[in-house]
Structures are given as C-alpha cells and as structure tokens.
C-alpha positions in Angstrom: -11.5 20.7 0.9 -8.7 18.4 0.1 -5.4 20.0 -0.9 -2.8 18.8 -3.5 0.3 17.5 -1.8 3.3 16.8 -3.9 6.2 14.4 -3.2 8.0 17.0 -1.1 4.9 17.3 1.1 4.3 21.0 0.3 0.6 21.7 -0.5 -0.2 22.8 -4.0 2.9 21.4 -5.6 2.9 18.5 -8.0 5.8 16.2 -8.9 7.4 17.2 -12.2 7.7 14.7 -15.0 11.1 14.0 -16.6 9.5 12.9 -19.8 7.5 16.1 -20.0 10.6 18.1 -19.2 12.5 16.4 -21.9 9.7 17.0 -24.4 9.7 20.7 -23.7 13.4 20.9 -24.0 13.3 19.0 -27.3 10.5 21.3 -28.6 12.5 24.4 -27.6 15.6 22.9 -29.3 13.8 22.2 -32.5 12.2 25.7 -32.5 15.6 27.3 -31.9 17.1 25.2 -34.7 14.3 26.1 -37.0 14.6 29.8 -36.2 18.4 29.8 -36.7 18.1 27.8 -40.0 15.4 30.1 -41.3 17.6 33.2 -40.4 20.7 31.8 -41.9 18.8 30.7 -45.1 17.1 34.0 -45.4 20.4 35.9 -45.2 22.3 33.5 -47.5 19.5 33.3 -50.1 18.9 37.0 -49.8 22.5 37.7 -50.8 22.4 35.1 -53.5 19.2 36.3 -55.1 20.3 39.9 -54.7 23.6 39.3 -56.5 22.0 37.3 -59.3 19.2 39.9 -59.8 21.6 42.8 -59.7 23.7 41.2 -62.4 20.6 40.6 -64.6 19.5 44.2 -64.1 22.9 45.5 -65.1 23.0 43.3 -68.2 19.5 44.5 -69.3 20.3 48.2 -68.7 23.6 48.0 -70.5 21.9 46.3 -73.5 19.4 49.0 -73.8 22.0 51.7 -73.3 24.2 50.3 -76.1 21.3 50.3 -78.5 21.2 46.6 -79.0 17.6 46.4 -77.8 14.6 48.1 -79.4 13.6 51.2 -77.6 10.0 50.4 -78.2 9.1 48.9 -74.8 6.2 46.5 -74.3 3.7 47.7 -71.7 4.0 45.8 -68.4 1.1 45.2 -66.1 1.6 46.3 -62.5 0.7 42.9 -61.0 3.3 41.2 -63.1 5.9 43.7 -61.9 5.0 43.1 -58.3 4.2 39.4 -58.3 6.9 38.0 -60.6 9.6 40.6 -60.1 9.7 41.6 -63.9 12.2 44.4 -64.6 10.7 47.8 -65.4 12.8 49.6 -68.0 12.9 53.4 -68.2 14.6 55.3 -71.0 15.4 58.9 -70.3 16.8 61.7 -72.4 20.6 62.1 -72.4 20.4 64.9 -69.9 17.9 63.0 -67.8 15.3 65.7 -68.0 12.5 63.7 -69.8 11.3 60.2 -69.7 11.3 58.9 -73.3 9.8 55.4 -72.8 8.8 53.2 -69.9 7.5 49.6 -69.7 5.3 50.8 -66.7 4.6 54.5 -67.0 2.4 54.5 -63.9 5.4 53.8 -61.7 6.6 57.4 -61.9 10.0 56.7 -60.4 12.4 59.6 -61.3 15.9 59.1 -62.7 18.4 58.6 -59.9 21.1 61.2 -59.7 23.8 58.7 -58.7 24.5 56.0 -61.2 24.8 52.3 -60.2 22.6 50.3 -57.8 20.4 51.8 -55.1 17.3 51.0 -53.0 14.7 53.7 -53.3 11.6 54.3 -51.1 8.9 55.1 -53.6 5.4 54.5 -52.6 3.2 53.0 -55.3 0.1 50.7 -55.1 1.4 47.4 -53.9 5.0 48.2 -52.9 7.0 51.0 -51.4 10.7 49.8 -51.9 12.4 49.3 -55.3 15.8 48.2 -56.4 17.2 50.5 -59.0 20.1 50.3 -61.4 21.0 53.5 -63.3 23.4 53.3 -66.2 26.2 56.0 -65.9 26.1 58.7 -68.6 28.4 58.0 -71.6 30.7 61.0 -71.4 32.7 59.9 -74.5 29.5 59.8 -76.7 28.5 63.3 -75.3 31.9 64.7 -76.2 31.6 63.2 -79.7 28.3 65.0 -80.2 26.4 61.8 -80.2 24.7 61.7 -76.8 22.9 58.5 -75.8 19.7 58.2 -73.8 20.0 57.3 -70.1 18.6 53.8 -69.1 17.3 52.9 -65.7 16.0 49.4 -64.7 13.7 49.0 -61.7 12.6 45.8 -59.8 10.4 45.3 -56.8 12.5 44.9 -53.6 9.6 43.1 -51.9 9.7 40.4 -54.6 13.3 39.6 -53.6 12.4 39.6 -49.9 9.5 37.2 -50.6 11.7 34.8 -52.5 14.3 34.8 -49.7 11.6 34.3 -47.1 10.0 31.5 -49.1 13.3 29.7 -49.5 14.1 30.1 -45.8 10.8 28.5 -44.8 11.4 25.6 -47.2 14.8 25.0 -45.5 13.2 25.0 -42.0 10.3 22.7 -43.1 12.3 19.4 -42.6 13.0 20.4 -39.0 9.3 21.0 -38.4 8.4 17.7 -39.9 11.1 16.0 -37.8 9.6 17.3 -34.5 6.8 14.7 -34.2 9.2 11.9 -35.1 11.7 13.1 -32.5 8.9 13.3 -29.9 7.8 9.7 -30.7 11.4 8.5 -30.6 11.9 10.3 -27.2 8.7 8.6 -25.9 10.0 5.2 -26.9 13.4 5.8 -25.5 12.2 7.1 -22.1 9.6 4.3 -21.9 12.3 1.7 -22.4 14.6 3.4 -20.0 11.9 3.8 -17.3 10.8 0.2 -17.6 13.6 -0.8 -15.2 12.6 2.0 -12.8 9.0 0.7 -12.8 10.3 -2.8 -12.0 12.3 -1.3 -9.1 9.2 0.6 -8.0 7.2 -2.7 -8.0 9.9 -4.3 -5.9 9.8 -1.4 -3.4 6.0 -1.7 -3.2 6.3 -5.4 -2.6 8.8 -5.0 0.3 7.9 -6.3 3.7 8.0 -3.3 6.0 9.3 -5.5 8.8 12.2 -6.9 6.8 13.0 -4.6 3.9 15.5 -6.1 1.4 18.0 -4.3 -0.8 17.2 -3.4 -4.4 19.2 -4.6 -7.5 21.5 -2.0 -8.9 22.4 -3.7 -12.2 19.0 -3.3 -13.8 18.7 0.5 -13.3 20.2 3.1 -15.6 23.7 4.3 -14.6 22.4 7.8 -13.7 19.9 6.3 -11.2 22.5 3.9 -9.7 23.7 6.3 -6.9 20.1 6.8 -5.8 19.4 3.1 -5.5 22.7 2.6 -3.7 21.8 5.4 -1.2 18.3 3.8 -0.8 19.9 0.4 -0.1 22.1 2.0 2.5 19.0 3.5 4.1 17.3 0.1 4.1 20.3 -1.5 5.7 20.2 1.1 8.5 16.4 0.6 8.8 16.9 -3.2 9.1 19.4 -2.7 11.8 17.0 -0.3 13.7 14.1 -2.8 13.3 16.3 -5.7 14.5 17.4 -3.6 17.6 13.8 -2.7 18.3 12.6 -6.3 18.1 15.4 -7.5 20.3 14.6 -4.8 22.8 10.9 -5.7 22.8 11.6 -9.4 23.2 14.2 -8.9 26.0 11.8 -6.5 27.8 8.9 -8.9 27.5 10.9 -11.8 28.7 12.4 -9.9 31.6 9.1 -8.5 32.7 7.1 -11.7 32.4 8.9 -13.4 35.3 8.6 -10.6 37.9 5.0 -9.8 36.9 4.1 -13.5 37.3 5.7 -13.5 40.7 3.9 -10.4 41.7 0.6 -11.9 40.5 1.2 -15.0 42.7 1.9 -12.8 45.7 -1.2 -10.7 45.1 -3.2 -13.9 44.8 -1.8 -15.1 48.1 -2.7 -11.8 49.8 -6.3 -11.9 48.7 -7.6 -13.8 51.8 -5.7 -11.4 54.1 -7.3 -8.2 52.9 -10.2 -7.0 55.1 -13.4 -5.8 53.4 -14.0 -2.2 52.7 -11.8 0.4 51.1 -8.7 -1.8 51.4 -10.4 -4.5 49.4 -11.3 -2.0 46.7 -7.7 -0.8 46.5 -6.6 -4.4 46.4 -8.9 -5.1 43.4 -7.4 -2.1 41.6 -3.9 -3.5 42.3 -4.8 -6.9 41.1 -6.3 -5.5 37.9 -3.1 -3.5 37.3 -0.9 -6.6 37.7 -3.2 -8.6 35.4 -3.1 -5.8 32.8 0.8 -5.6 33.0 1.0 -9.4 32.5 -1.3 -9.2 29.6 0.7 -6.4 28.1 4.0 -8.4 28.5 2.4 -11.4 26.7 1.1 -9.2 23.9 4.5 -7.6 23.4 6.2 -11.0 23.3 3.7 -12.2 20.7 4.0 -9.0 18.7 7.8 -9.3 18.6 7.5 -12.9 17.3 5.1 -11.7 14.6 7.6 -9.1 13.5 10.6 -11.4 13.1 11.7 -12.0 9.5 11.2 -15.7 9.8 7.5 -15.1 10.8 6.9 -12.6 8.1 8.4 -14.6 5.3 5.1 -16.0 4.2 2.4 -14.2 2.3 -1.0 -14.8 0.7 0.6 -16.4 -2.4 2.9 -18.7 -0.4 0.8 -20.4 2.3 2.4 -23.2 4.4 2.4 -26.5 2.7 0.1 -29.1 4.3 -1.8 -26.6 6.4 -5.4 -27.8 6.6 -7.3 -26.4 9.5 -10.9 -27.0 10.7 -12.1 -23.5 11.1 -15.1 -24.3 13.2 -12.9 -26.2 15.7 -10.5 -23.2 16.0 -13.4 -20.8 16.6 -14.8 -23.1 19.3 -11.4 -23.4 21.0 -11.1 -19.6 21.0 -14.6 -19.1 22.5 -13.9 -21.8 25.1 -10.6 -20.3 26.2 -12.2 -16.9 26.7 -15.3 -18.2 28.6 -13.8 -17.4 32.0 -13.5 -13.7 31.0 -17.0 -13.8 29.6 -18.4 -15.4 32.8 -16.8 -12.7 35.0 -18.6 -10.1 32.9 -21.8 -12.1 32.5 -21.4 -12.1 28.7 -23.3 -14.7 26.7 -20.9 -15.8 23.9 -22.6 -17.8 21.1 -21.1 -19.6 18.1 -22.9 -20.7 15.0 -21.5 -22.1 11.8 -21.4 -25.3 9.7 -18.8 -28.0 10.5 -16.2 -29.3 8.1 -15.0 -25.9 6.8 -11.3 -26.3 6.3 -8.8 -23.6 5.3 -5.1 -23.7 4.4 -3.9 -21.6 7.3 -2.2 -23.0 10.5 -4.5 -23.2 13.5 -2.1 -21.3 15.7 -2.2 -18.3 13.3 -6.0 -18.4 13.2 -6.2 -18.6 17.0 -4.0 -15.5 17.2 -6.5 -13.6 15.1 -9.8 -14.9 16.6 -8.5 -14.8 20.2 -7.8 -11.1 19.9 -11.1 -10.3 18.1 -13.3 -12.2 20.5 -11.3 -10.9 23.5 -11.9 -7.3 22.3 -15.6 -8.0 21.8 -16.0 -9.5 25.4 -14.1 -6.6 27.0 -16.0 -3.8 25.2 -19.5 -5.4 25.3 -21.7 -4.2 28.3 -22.0 -6.6 31.2 -24.9 -8.9 30.7 -25.0 -8.5 26.9 -24.2 -11.0 24.1 -21.3 -11.6 21.7 -22.0 -13.6 18.6 -19.4 -15.5 16.6 -20.6 -16.6 13.1 -19.0 -18.7 10.4 -20.7 -17.7 7.2 -20.8 -19.0 3.6 -19.3 -22.4 4.4 -20.4 -23.6 0.9 -18.0 -25.0 -1.7 -17.0 -22.3 -4.2 -18.0 -19.5 -1.9 -15.8 -17.2 0.2 -15.3 -18.0 3.8 -16.3 -15.2 6.3 -16.1 -15.1 10.1 -18.0 -12.3 12.0 -17.6 -11.3 15.6 -20.5 -9.1 16.8 -20.8 -7.3 20.1 -23.2 -4.8 21.6 -20.6 -2.3 22.8 -20.3 1.4 22.1 -18.7 0.9 18.7 -15.9 3.1 17.3 -16.3 6.7 16.2 -16.2 6.9 12.4 -13.1 9.1 12.3 -11.1 6.6 14.4 -12.0 3.4 12.6 -8.9 3.7 10.4 -6.6 3.9 13.5 -7.7 0.9 15.5 -5.1 -1.3 13.9 -2.2 1.0 15.1 -0.1 -0.3 17.8 -0.9 0.9 21.3 -3.9 2.9 20.0 -7.0 2.7 22.3 -10.3 4.4 21.6 -10.8 7.3 24.1 -13.1 6.2 26.9 -12.4 2.5 26.4 -12.5 0.4 29.6 -9.2 -0.4 31.3 -7.5 -3.7 30.8 -6.5 -3.5 27.1 -3.0 -3.0 25.8 -3.8 -1.6 22.3 -1.9 -4.4 20.7 -4.5 -7.1 20.0 -5.8 -5.7 16.7 -2.3 -4.9 15.6 -1.3 -8.5 16.1 -4.4 -9.8 14.3 -3.8 -7.4 11.4 -0.2 -8.6 11.1 -1.1 -12.2 11.0 -3.9 -11.5 8.5 -1.7 -9.6 6.1 0.8 -12.4 6.2 -1.8 -15.0 5.0 -3.8 -12.7 2.8 -6.8 -12.5 5.2 -8.9 -9.3 5.1 -10.0 -7.9 8.5 -12.5 -5.2 8.6 -14.1 -3.4 11.5 -17.4 -1.4 11.2 -20.2 -0.2 13.4 -23.3 -2.3 13.3 -26.3 -1.0 11.3 -28.8 -3.1 13.2 -28.1 -1.6 16.6 -25.3 -0.5 18.9 -22.1 -2.4 18.7 -19.1 -3.3 16.5 -18.9 -6.0 13.8 -15.5 -7.5 13.1 -15.3 -9.4 9.8 -12.5 -11.7 8.6 -12.6 -12.8 5.0 -10.6 -15.9 4.5 -10.2 -16.0 0.8 -12.5 -15.1 -2.1 -13.0 -17.4 -5.0 -14.2 -14.5 -7.2 -11.1 -12.5 -6.4 -8.8 -15.3 -7.4 -8.0 -16.4 -3.8 -9.0 -19.7 -2.1 -12.4 -20.8 -0.9 -14.0 -23.9 0.7 -13.3 -27.0 -1.2 
C-alpha cells in the first residue's frame, strides 16, 4: 500500500498551506473580536438599560406613593410582564402587613424589608429573578398621624438581560457579516502574492539539470527573497560541482583513451604468438576486457560532451535552424556501422521503412541515439537471432516512429524505469556493455523533444525500443 510522503520526506505528513493557515487565523481573529464585542456590548448596554429602567421604576413608585396616581390598578397579564418588561405595581398597607392592590396579584412577591433597589429570587411561571424597588416608609406622615401606603414596583430581570443580549448580538453582527468578505479579500491578496511564486516555480521546473541557472529575486515578495537568494547560492555551488565533474570525466576519458588504444594494439600484435589451448582462452578474455575499457572511455567522453552547457542549450522548442536530415539514411548508416558486431554474433539485422522521411534534427544527434539502441539490441539478442529496425508512419501529417526489436531476454518489469540511469546494467546481462548507452540516448532525446520508450515485446521474447520523433496531434512536428 502506498504511503503519504510530505515535503520533508516523513511518511504520513502533508505539506501545510499558508493560505489555509491564514484563513484559520483570520477566522479565529474574527471570532475573538466578535466575542469581545459581544461581551463589551452586553456589559455596557446592561448597565445602560439597568440605570434607565431603575430610574423609571423609582419615578413610578414615587408617583404612586405621593398619591398622584390612582390607586385603582389595571390588571396586567403575566405574558406582558414577562415579554415586554411592564412594571408590576404593588400597594401595601402603611405597616406593610397587607397587600392592598396589585397589577398582577398572581406574582405573590412579598414586600421587601429593605427599601430601595434589590434583585430578588422569586420563582414564578416564566421567570425566577425580579428587579424590585421599594419606596421607603414616610416617617413624617406617620408622625403626623396620616400614614401613607407602601409602594413596591417589580420588573422581570430576565427581560433586562434579554434586551442587553439582543443588543450585544446586533453589535457583533457586522463582524460576522464581514468574515466572508475578509476571506474573499484574503484569497485575492494571497493569490496575487503567490502568482510570482508560481512563476518562480515554473522557472525552477524548466531548469536544465545539467546547467541550472539562478532565479530572479526582484519578482518575488520581500519575505521570500532570502529563500531565493539561498537557493541561487545552492545552484551556484551545484553548477561548480557539475562543472568539476564534467572536467574530471573529460580529462579521465582523454587520458585513458590513448593508453587503452596502445594496449589494444599490443594485444592485437600478440594474437599470432599465443598458442592454442588455455592460453588462447585467457588471451580472448584479456582482449575482451581491453575492448570493453576502450568502449567505456569512448562512452564517457561522449557523455561528458552531451552534458556540457553548450550541448544542452537546445530543446524541443528550439531545434537547430536548417537541420533537415534523411531519417532512413541515418538508420542505414547506423546499421552498416554495427554490421561487424552483428556478423561476429551471427545476428541478422534488417531494416525496413519508406525513403524520403526528413526530420529537423542533426544527423549526428540521431546517430548517437540509434547507434546506442541498435548496439544494445545486437549485444543482448541471442546468437543466430534477428534484430529488426523499422521506420513507421512515414506519411505526411502522421507522427514519425522508429522501432528497434530484438529477441533477447527483455527487461524485468520492475527494472524498466531504471535502464536509463547511468552505469545501470540489468543483472545477468552479458559482459561488454558500459551502462551508458541508453543514458546518452535519453540525454540527446530530451534535448530535441524525442520520446524514447523501452518495453518487453508482446509477440514473443525480446525488447522493443521505440523512438517517437514528433507528434502532429500533440503539437510537435511530423513528416512534411
């Protein structure tokens, strides 16, 4: 089962999104602001409503206590007292022992011993807390022998709380409505800011791995500038390391080619002096080793040339001007050059394809690809078998395809993806190869937009190497 691997390489971890992180912080900030606004509004409006209502209760109570209001009270419905906060007026006897009148008799709240404002817990249907104002006893009237009744005004405390809560929610509503707008603005700002990062990412993806160039710093946000500068520094060190590697490979190939050639000539001169038997067998092994070393030196030199920046400057979208190569002629030349190797192994190499197929790729580059593919096919095919080279679809408006088919053992499915790696050889492969031929062919193909594919044949044993030289349907080039 496949595992999730994040940018850091740790399984099960996904790269976090800065946009998503900013969203969550913005949502948290809005929620915190909404909570603080609601709390402040609740407290402020609670005090304002409480002060206003208390003053109204005091005025009503004093009016009834002074006798300026009729003591005949209109009955009050319980729902009105609870839902609208209507004052409940109670008139008690001067000594407070008997309730003379009440606008809501069912309330049953007793006269408070302490005059003034108080909050009383008195459970009734619909509410349990009440705000009460009790008019102090008129001692002067009692001393004059004209005692006045006691007046008490009651109001639902829950009504006040509901009014303060409602007002607090109204105050926080704009923040809630602003949240989607803020998220949209954040999306637009981050998208505009990340556009330059996406452009840098495209430039990084388009880099030639053999000659990476620096990235522009002016077009990225200031906060990302140090990262781009550090990346450019890394690329500079990488270019230096690649240049050192290329120089080493070139120098080593040049220095090795001369002594290996000299050794090969000496071995060739010794051939007639070796007696038959075991000595001849050992001599053949020595000769094969010298030949293999010379082939490896030539491949290393060719690979170093392919890796130079001047060779890798071209690509599929910038083909050499004036290049117009007869593909069939190039294939015949490749087959003809490798006929001595095929004759030694008794391999029948055949070519078929229409003449006059011309492609805008230099002949030397095509030879580099087809020489390696045909050479591999001859080396891996069993002695006495066949290798077929086919030029397909040589029709105007159709893609051009070249196939090289052999009857060898093929490649295990799990190793097909690695055959283009440098110095990689399939386990059990016959001696003589260097593991660089397919890497060179792939390098040239990538530079000219040619697609090289290896697959095991379905019609029998062997390997099929296919080179697609442009595709009209894919927007490339085809036979004209």
